[in-house]
C-alpha positions in Angstrom: -76.3 10.8 70.8 -73.9 9.6 68.2 -73.4 5.8 67.7 -70.9 4.5 65.1 -71.3 1.1 63.6 -68.0 0.0 61.8 -68.4 -1.6 58.4 -67.1 -4.9 59.7 -69.9 -5.0 62.2 -72.7 -4.8 59.8 -75.1 -7.7 59.0 -75.2 -9.0 55.5 -75.5 -11.9 53.0 -73.3 -13.4 50.4 -75.4 -14.9 47.4 -72.6 -15.2 44.9 -74.0 -12.5 42.5 -74.8 -10.2 45.3 -72.5 -9.1 48.5 -75.0 -7.3 50.6 -74.1 -5.4 53.9 -77.2 -4.5 55.9 -77.1 -1.4 58.2 -80.4 -2.5 59.6 -82.4 -5.7 59.9 -83.3 -7.0 56.5 -84.2 -10.4 54.9 -82.6 -13.2 56.9 -80.5 -10.7 59.0 -82.4 -9.6 62.2 -81.1 -7.6 65.1 -84.0 -6.2 67.2 -81.6 -3.2 68.1 -81.1 -2.4 64.5 -84.6 -1.8 63.0 -83.9 1.6 61.4 -84.1 5.3 62.5 -87.6 6.6 62.6 -89.1 6.3 59.1 -85.7 5.2 57.7 -86.1 1.3 57.5 -83.4 0.0 55.2 -79.9 1.1 54.3 -78.1 -1.6 52.3 -74.5 -1.5 50.9 -74.6 -3.8 47.9 -72.0 -5.1 45.5 -73.7 -6.7 42.4 -71.5 -8.8 40.1 -71.4 -8.2 36.3 -74.4 -9.3 34.1 -76.5 -10.1 37.2 -78.9 -8.1 39.3 -82.4 -8.0 40.9 -84.9 -9.7 38.6 -88.4 -8.2 38.3 -90.0 -8.0 41.7 -92.8 -5.9 43.4 -92.9 -3.1 45.9 -95.6 -0.8 47.3 -95.9 2.1 49.7 -92.1 2.7 50.1 -89.7 5.5 49.0 -86.7 3.7 47.6 -83.5 5.8 47.0 -80.4 4.3 45.2 -77.1 5.9 45.1 -74.6 4.3 42.7 -71.1 4.4 44.0 -69.3 2.7 41.2 -70.4 1.0 38.0 -73.9 1.5 36.8 -77.4 0.0 37.3 -80.1 -0.4 34.7 -83.7 0.3 35.9 -86.8 -1.0 34.0 -90.3 -1.1 35.5 -93.9 -2.0 34.6 -94.8 1.7 34.1 -92.5 2.0 31.1 -89.7 3.6 32.8 -86.1 2.6 31.6 -82.9 4.3 32.6 -79.2 3.8 33.5 -78.1 5.2 36.8 -74.3 5.5 36.6 -71.7 6.1 39.3 -72.3 9.3 41.0 -76.0 9.4 40.2 -79.1 9.0 42.4 -82.5 7.5 41.5 -85.7 7.5 43.5 -88.5 5.1 43.0 -91.8 5.8 44.8 -93.5 2.5 44.9 -96.9 3.9 45.9 -99.9 1.7 44.9 -97.5 -0.8 43.4 -94.6 -1.1 41.0 -92.7 -4.1 39.5 -89.1 -3.4 38.7 -85.6 -4.8 37.9 -82.2 -3.4 38.7 -79.4 -5.0 36.6 -75.7 -4.6 36.3 -75.3 -5.0 32.6 -71.6 -4.0 32.7 -68.4 -6.0 32.9 -67.3 -4.7 36.4 -69.0 -5.0 39.8 -71.5 -2.3 40.6 -71.6 -0.9 44.1 -74.5 1.1 45.5 -76.5 2.2 48.6 -80.1 1.2 48.6 -82.2 3.2 51.0 -85.9 2.6 52.0 -88.0 5.2 53.7 -91.6 4.7 54.8 -93.9 6.8 52.8 -96.1 9.4 54.5 -99.4 7.8 53.3 -100.5 4.8 51.4 -101.7 4.9 47.8 -99.4 7.5 46.1 -99.0 7.2 42.4 -95.9 5.2 41.7 -93.0 7.0 40.0 -89.3 7.0 39.1 -86.7 9.7 38.5 -82.9 10.2 38.6 -80.3 13.0 39.0 -76.6 13.5 39.4 -74.7 13.3 42.7 -72.5 16.5 43.3 -69.1 15.5 42.1 -67.1 18.6 43.3 -66.1 18.9 46.9 -68.7 20.9 48.8 -68.1 23.7 51.4 -70.3 24.9 54.3 -73.4 22.6 53.6 -74.4 19.3 52.0 -76.5 19.4 48.8 -80.0 17.9 49.2 -80.4 14.8 46.8 -84.1 13.9 47.7 -86.6 15.6 49.7 -90.3 15.8 50.6 -90.2 19.4 49.8 -88.1 19.7 46.6 -89.3 23.2 45.8 -87.6 24.6 48.9 -84.7 22.0 49.2 -84.1 21.0 45.7 -83.4 17.4 44.8 -85.7 14.6 43.7 -89.2 14.3 45.3 -90.1 11.8 47.9 -93.4 11.2 49.6 -92.1 11.8 53.2 -90.9 14.7 55.5 -87.4 13.6 55.0 -84.2 14.5 53.2 -81.3 12.6 51.7 -78.2 14.8 51.5 -74.7 13.9 50.3 -71.4 15.3 49.0 -67.6 15.1 48.8 -65.4 16.7 51.4 -61.8 17.6 50.8 -59.5 16.6 53.7 -59.5 19.0 56.5 -62.7 20.7 55.5 -66.0 20.6 57.3 -69.7 21.1 56.8 -72.4 21.8 59.5 -75.9 20.5 59.7 -78.7 20.8 62.2 -81.0 18.0 63.2 -84.2 19.4 64.5 -86.1 18.2 67.6 -88.1 15.1 67.0 -85.8 14.0 64.2 -82.9 11.7 63.7 -80.2 11.2 61.1 -78.2 8.3 59.7 -74.9 9.1 58.0 -72.8 6.5 55.9 -69.2 7.4 54.9 -69.1 6.2 51.3 -65.4 7.1 51.0 -62.6 8.1 53.3 -63.0 9.0 56.9 -64.7 11.7 58.9 -65.4 12.9 62.3 -69.0 13.9 63.5 -68.8 16.3 66.4 -65.3 14.9 67.1 -66.3 11.3 66.9 -64.5 9.3 64.2 -66.2 7.2 61.5 -64.4 5.2 59.0 -64.9 4.0 55.4 -68.5 2.6 55.0 -69.3 3.0 58.6 -72.8 3.9 59.7 -73.6 6.5 62.1 -76.9 6.9 64.1 -77.6 10.5 65.3 -80.4 11.4 67.7 -80.9 14.2 70.1 -77.7 15.9 69.0 -78.8 19.2 67.3 -75.9 20.8 65.5 -73.5 18.6 63.7 -70.1 19.4 62.4 -68.8 16.8 59.9 -65.1 17.1 59.3 -63.1 15.1 56.7 -60.0 13.6 58.2 -59.0 12.5 54.6 -60.7 13.0 51.3 -64.3 11.7 52.0 -67.7 11.3 50.7 -70.9 11.1 53.0 -74.5 10.4 52.4 -76.9 11.4 55.2 -80.7 10.8 55.9 -82.7 13.3 58.0 -85.9 11.7 59.1 -88.8 12.1 61.5 -88.4 9.8 64.5 -92.2 9.1 64.7 -93.9 7.3 61.8 
């Protein structure tokens, strides 16, 4: 089953410094039919105004993946990690036993990003932070893995869950394939452009829930960029 949620139908909040669109229930936005896909709990599409951001705050026992679409975000945490994740880069924070962090837009232009939260496979992991580049050249045949519970096999950054985050750019008219195994689901967001998933259209910044579908063919109907989470349906 493939269900497309257009961008304009997403929940959200406008806080002045932050324009947030929520693919699933989050904070003051609640929809009992939009509580995530399996272990995928949060997918926020955020626009952060210049010289603002998320002040220091705590998390625990969650895998938090951030893909910066434009601008940059400066990370700092109580473990001593500091780094700037720029447009086209991905960062992973394993909150584990507890971490306090800030994410700030220190630039002069808005920063746009996806923030993805995945339930960890167990409580009490050691907290950590890491970052890498998103593939910038158009891909063919398959989407690169950006984060995985098995990075030695899949590549990408390590997360504590049997899940994968994949993503890449597609030139108009090209297609990639992907198999969603039994007992798993996927969630795809069209970061740029427009695509078809098994013939079903999805436009710019739309979200697509995929369950019990098996083989997927993702075709770019214009130059596009997609990010996909492949996750267990059972926690």
